[in-house]
N, C-alpha and C positions, 0 to 999 in steps of 0.2 A: 384708198378708194381708186378702183381702176375699172374700166369698162363702162358700158352704158348705164347711165343713171335713169331710174324710173321716176317720172314726175307724177306724184299724186297730191291731192289736197290734203292740208293739215286738218285735223279735227276742229270743230268749232271751239272746244275747250283750249286747245293748242293756240289757235289764232288769237283768242282773247288774252291768254297768257303773254304771247309775244307782243301784242299791241300794247298792253300794259306796261311791260318792260321797256319797250321802245320809246313809249311816251315820257316814262320816267327818266330815261338817259337824256332825251332831248331837253326836258325841263332842267336837268342838272347842267347840261352843256350851256344852255341859255343863261342860267343863273351865274355860272362862272364867268362867262363873257361879259355879261352886264356888270359884273362887279369889278372888272379892269377898267383902268382909265386910259385915255389917250396918251397921257404923260408916261405910263408904265410901258406901254406897248403901241407906239405911234403907227407901226406898220401893220398892225393886226386887223383882219377882216373877220367876218362872222365864220366861225369854225366849221369845217365839213365833218359830219359824223360818219365814219367808215365801220360799217357792221361787219365784223370778223366772223365768217361762217364756216371755217374749217371744221371738218368732221360732222357738220351738221346736214341734215337732209335738205334736198332741194325744195321740199315743200315748205320748210321754215322760211327760206328765202323768198318763195313765191308769196307767202302770207305777208311778210313784211313789205314786199314790193307792191302787191295789189291792194292790200287793205291798209298798210301803214305808210305808203308813199315813199318808201326808202329806195334810193337809187343807187348808192355806192356800197359795195360789198368787197371784202377782201379775203383772199385765199392765200395759203401758205404753200401749197403743193401743186406743181404744174398739172398733173394728170387729173387731180380733183377738180381744179378750175376748168380744165378743157371739158371734162364730162358734164359739169354743171352748166357751162356756157352753152352746151349744145341743146339743152332741153329747156332752158329758161328764157324768158323774154329778151329779146335784143336791145331794149331800152335800158336794161340794167348796165351800170358802169362798173366793170370789174377792175379791181386793184390787185396786183400781185405783190405780196409782202414777205415771201419766203426767201430762202437762199437761192440766188440766181446763178446758174451754171451756163456758160456759154453754149453748150451742146443742147440746150433747152431752148435757146432764143428763137429758132424758127417755129417751134410748136407754140410758144407764147405769142408771137407775132401774128400767128394765123387766126387768133381769136378776133373776130370783127369788132366786138364792143370791149376789148381790153383798153381800159381808160389810162391806167398808169402802172408803172413799176416803181416800187419804193426802196428797192434793195440792190441798186447798181454799185459796184465796187471796183470795176476794172475797165480799161480801155478796150481790152479784148471782148468783153461782154458787150460793151457799148456798140463796138464795130459790128459784132454778129447781129445784135438787134437791129441796127440801121439798115443793114444789107437784107434783113429777112422781112422788113415791112412789105406787104403786098402792095402792088401798084394801085389797087382800087381803094386803099385807104386815103382819105382826103387830108386829114390833119396829122401833124407829127404826133408820135407817141410820147406822152409825158413820162419823164424818168426823174426819180429822186435818188441822190447818192446817199448811201447808208454810212453814218459816221459812229465810230465806236467811242462814245463819249465817256464811257466808264473804264475803259482800258482793260476789261476783262478778256482773258483768252478765249472764253467760251462764246463771245460775241463776235460777229462779223462787222467789217466796217473800216473805213480809213480814219487816220488820226485827225482829231480836231484841228482847226486852223487858228493860229495865234496872230495877233496883229503885228507882233515883232518879226514874224517869219515873212511876211509881205513887205515890210519896210526895207528889206534888203532886196533890191532888184534883181540880184543875181540868183535869188533863192526860188527854186521850183519845188513844190510839194506834191505828194500824190493827188491831192485834192485839186490843186490848181491845174495840173496836168490833164487830169480827167475832165474837169470842167471845160478846159480849153479844147480838148479833143471833140467833146459832145457838140459844142457850139460851132466849131470850125470844120469838123470832119464828118459829122453824122447829121446829114440834112433832113433825115427822117425821125429825128428825136428832138424833144424840147427839154432842156434842163429846167425842170419844175421846181425843184428845191432840195431839201435835205431831210434825211429820216434818221432817228435814233431809237434804240431800245434801251431804256435806262436800266440801271442796276436796281435790285429789289430793295437793298438798304436805303437807296436814295428815295424810293417811293414811300418807304416808312417814315423817314425823316421829313418828307415833305408833308405828310399827314400831321406831323407835330409842329413843324416850324413854317410850313408853307413854301419853303425853298427846296428846290431840287437842282443839284449841282449839274446833273446830266443835261437837264433842260437849259440851264443857263449856258452851258458850254455849246450847245447846239445853236442857241440864239446868237451867241458871240461869233461862232464860226460862220453863220449865215451873214452876219453884218460885215465881217472882215472879207468874205468871199465876194459879197455884193460890191464892196468897194474895190476890190481887185479886178472884178470884171469890167466895171465902168472905166477904170484906168486902162485896161488891156484892150477893150473893144470900143469904148466910147459909147455914148448914149444912142447912136444911130442903130446898133444891134440889140437894143433892149428887148425887142420882140422875141429874141432867140432864147431867152430865159426868163424864169420867174412867172408870176401871174400875167395872164394876158391883159388884165385891167391896168396894172401899173408897173410890170417888170421886176417885182419884188420876189425873191426866192420864198418859197413856201416851207413851212416847218411841219413835219409829220412826227408827232411825238405824243405819248400819253396813251395808256391803255385802261382796261376796266378799274385797275386799283389806284391810278393816279391821274386820270384824264382832266379832272378839275384843276389839279396843280399845274398841269401842262398848259391849259387854256390861259390860266392866270400868268403863266411864263411867256406866252406868245404863241401857242400852237395854232396852226391853221387847219391841221387835220388830226383828229384823234381816232385811234383804232380800238374799238370796244367790242369784245366778244361775249364774254360770259355773262355780263351784266344785262345783255339783251336775250341771248340764247340759252343761258343757263350753262352749268359746267359741262365741259366737253368729255365724252368718254375717253379712256385711255387708248393710245394708238396701238392697233393690233400688229403684231410681228407678222412679217410676210416671208 
């Protein structure tokens, strides 16, 4: 998608369909969250439902926002996000979840209601983002670092962090270097948490056993990084990372096929597209 997006109203039938799907997903999110115990996930809060709207018309988003009260929407492509943000209400909280290129940082940062970026993987991109934040933006932009928990070459992201890696004080990993850079060198960014896109086979396995190793790795990485940050910066800088309520790094994991397993594993944000909007059309070649 490129160029100006036309904003029209969805048909009454489409609005009804969207609201029914949205309500169903919300019920499933709540049920999964309610079934977890404080012992299993003591740090978990009520999960945020992120409606992934890539390739979907602005009218669908408007219907979910106006009639369904949905605030958080995710997009994978910079230009599509820019085009939609220009015509849709400013109260929407946009999340960018696609591959982040440094040369697109200024374009993304110019979106006034860009709420978070879930796919940060480099110091270069973090620096470009922080420098591109317009002066009129009052609060730091939330960023989540993408972790490749599955080890698949097709997936972007940094390596998971193991406890043994930080026990050696001389060891510096890609993740700890990036986290330190965001906190100490990027005043216009806030290290909100970590994100992963799990492997399909793990999603299938979770459906049978309830355990998804990708989600477990991300949770372990969060816990190890959280411990490292406190040792590195002390509690005085807790406001520079994690949730504003308690300073705990948030976990963005789980999609339409496995978001319930993700919530049971401790997800704070689940990214759900097709279960709300229906199957996406194939991407057209340009």
